[in-house]
Every structure is written in C-alpha cells, then in structure tokens.
C-alpha positions as CSV (number, residue, x, y, z in Angstrom):
1,M,0.0,0.2,-0.1
2,A,1.3,2.7,-0.6
3,E,2.2,5.6,1.8
4,R,0.3,9.4,1.9
5,Q,2.9,11.6,0.8
6,R,3.1,14.5,4.4
7,R,2.8,18.2,2.6
8,S,5.0,20.8,3.2
9,P,3.5,23.9,5.0
10,T,3.7,25.7,2.5
11,S,1.8,23.9,0.4
12,Y,-0.5,23.8,2.9
13,A,-0.6,27.4,3.4
14,A,-0.9,28.0,-0.5
15,S,-4.0,26.3,-0.9
16,R,-5.5,27.1,2.2
17,I,-5.0,30.7,0.4
18,A,-6.3,29.8,-3.1
19,I,-9.2,28.2,-1.3
20,V,-10.0,31.2,0.2
21,Y,-9.8,33.7,-2.4
22,A,-11.9,31.1,-4.4
23,L,-15.0,31.4,-1.6
24,G,-14.8,34.5,-1.6
25,A,-14.7,35.4,-5.0
26,A,-17.9,33.3,-5.5
27,L,-19.8,34.8,-2.4
28,W,-19.0,38.1,-4.0
29,V,-19.8,37.1,-7.0
30,V,-23.2,35.4,-6.1
31,L,-24.2,38.0,-3.3
32,T,-23.8,41.0,-5.5
33,D,-25.4,39.2,-8.9
34,G,-28.4,38.8,-6.0
35,V,-28.4,42.1,-5.0
36,L,-28.7,44.0,-8.3
37,Q,-31.3,41.2,-9.8
38,L,-33.7,42.1,-7.0
39,L,-32.8,46.6,-7.6
40,P,-35.1,48.3,-10.4
41,F,-32.1,49.6,-12.9
42,E,-32.6,51.0,-16.4
43,A,-29.8,50.1,-18.7
44,R,-27.1,52.8,-18.5
45,T,-27.5,52.5,-14.4
46,A,-27.2,49.1,-14.3
47,S,-23.8,48.9,-16.6
48,R,-22.1,51.5,-14.4
49,V,-23.6,49.6,-11.2
50,A,-21.8,47.0,-12.9
51,T,-18.9,48.1,-13.6
52,F,-18.3,49.8,-9.8
53,K,-19.2,46.2,-8.4
54,G,-15.4,45.0,-11.2
55,V,-13.9,47.7,-9.1
56,G,-15.2,46.4,-5.8
57,F,-13.9,42.4,-6.9
58,A,-10.0,44.0,-7.6
59,I,-10.2,45.9,-4.3
60,F,-10.8,43.4,-2.7
61,T,-8.2,41.0,-4.6
62,A,-6.0,44.1,-3.5
63,C,-6.0,44.1,0.1
64,L,-6.1,39.4,-0.2
65,L,-3.3,39.7,-1.5
66,Y,-1.9,41.9,0.4
67,A,-2.9,40.4,3.9
68,V,-1.1,37.5,2.2
69,L,1.8,39.2,1.1
70,R,2.4,40.7,4.3
71,R,1.6,37.8,6.7
72,R,4.2,35.8,4.0
73,S,6.7,38.6,4.4
74,V,6.8,38.9,8.7
75,I,7.1,35.2,7.8
76,A,10.6,35.2,6.4
77,D,12.0,38.2,7.6
78,A,11.8,35.9,10.6
79,E,12.9,33.0,8.8
80,L,15.5,35.2,7.6
81,A,17.3,36.3,11.7
82,D,16.8,33.0,12.4
83,L,19.3,32.1,9.7
84,D,21.3,34.8,10.9
85,R,21.7,33.9,14.4
86,I,22.7,30.4,12.7
87,G,25.3,31.9,10.9
88,E,26.3,33.7,14.2
89,A,27.2,30.9,15.7
90,H,29.0,28.7,13.5
91,S,31.0,31.8,13.3
92,A,31.5,31.7,17.0
93,L,31.8,27.6,16.7
94,A,34.7,27.6,14.1
95,E,36.4,30.7,16.1
96,S,36.3,28.4,19.4
97,E,37.4,25.3,17.3
98,T,40.5,27.5,15.5
99,R,41.6,28.7,19.5
100,L,41.2,25.4,21.1
101,S,43.4,24.0,17.6
102,L,46.0,26.4,18.7
103,I,46.4,26.0,22.0
104,I,46.7,22.3,22.2
105,G,49.1,22.4,19.1
106,A,51.3,25.5,21.6
107,A,50.9,22.7,24.8
108,A,54.0,20.9,26.0
109,E,52.4,18.3,27.4
110,A,51.0,14.8,25.1
111,I,47.0,15.4,24.5
112,A,45.0,12.5,22.6
113,I,41.6,13.5,21.8
114,C,39.6,10.7,20.9
115,D,35.8,9.9,20.4
116,E,33.9,8.2,22.6
117,N,35.2,4.3,21.3
118,G,38.5,5.6,21.7
119,V,39.4,6.2,18.0
120,V,42.4,8.8,17.8
121,R,40.5,12.6,16.6
122,T,42.9,14.6,17.9
123,W,47.6,14.1,17.8
124,N,49.1,16.9,18.7
125,Q,53.3,17.1,17.9
126,E,54.3,16.6,22.0
127,A,52.2,13.5,21.4
128,Q,54.3,12.9,18.1
129,R,57.0,13.5,20.0
130,T,56.1,11.3,22.8
131,F,54.6,8.3,21.2
132,G,56.7,8.5,18.3
133,R,54.1,8.2,15.9
134,S,53.0,11.4,13.1
135,E,49.2,12.9,12.8
136,E,49.0,11.1,10.2
137,D,49.2,8.0,11.5
138,A,47.1,8.4,14.7
139,I,44.3,9.7,13.5
140,G,41.5,7.2,12.8
141,E,43.2,4.8,15.0
142,E,42.5,3.5,18.4
143,L,44.9,5.1,21.0
144,A,45.4,1.9,23.1
145,S,47.4,0.5,20.0
146,L,49.3,3.7,20.0
147,I,50.8,3.5,23.2
148,V,51.0,0.2,23.8
C-alpha cells in the first residue's frame, strides 16, 4: 500500500489561501449579482453599477493579496533572522575550534583526543614526540594500539 506523502507547510498555506480566495470571489459574484437583480435599474445605470462591482472586486482582491503577502513577508523576516543567528553561532563555533586547535598545538604536554570509541581524532606535536607516531598515522587509530 502506498504511503501518503506529507504536505509541506508552504503547500498547505497556499492551498488554504486559494480556497479562501475562491470562496470569497464566488460569494462576491453570487451576492452582488443577486442584489443587482433585486434592484430596478435601467440598462445604463445597471452598466455603471456592474463597473463599480468590478472595481469593488479588484479592491477586495488587492486587499486579500496585500494581507497574504504581508503575512508571508513577516514569516520570511523571521526565517532570515533565524538564519542570521545560525550563521553567528557557526562563526562563533569556528572561532572556538580555531582557538582550541592553537592551544592544543602549542601545548607542552602530549594531547590525544579520542571519540567515544577510543579512536584518535586529535594528536598534537608533543604526542608525536612522546609516542613516536605522526599525526597522519595516529588519526583514525585506536589510542590503545598507539601507546602500548
């Protein structure tokens, strides 16, 4: 059985906007036409009223589009602010990693940093001198096999 694809929030919002617009437009046409049929107009006056009806629909559409675009703009601004914060955090992390690398490289003691499995991820120059293994040989190897 095929899995139902999940719709994105943007797709959902677009569908909702289209439905609201279609309902609003249909109501406008039906209601204004119904009102115009009830009123006794001569042909020339009916033509002018129809023109004003069309202008009213254009104004309704413009207001609806303005509201939708304004809302989307607010959401986009919030998303951009989030991206700015992520970028700032990324820059701070890179700066911190650079500082840590400089500290490890300048240390007078042997430093070997391992992951949770005991595999070497960082190996400084003093560790090279102490254990007689180059950084290229040590990185990716288990620490226990390097110092025994």
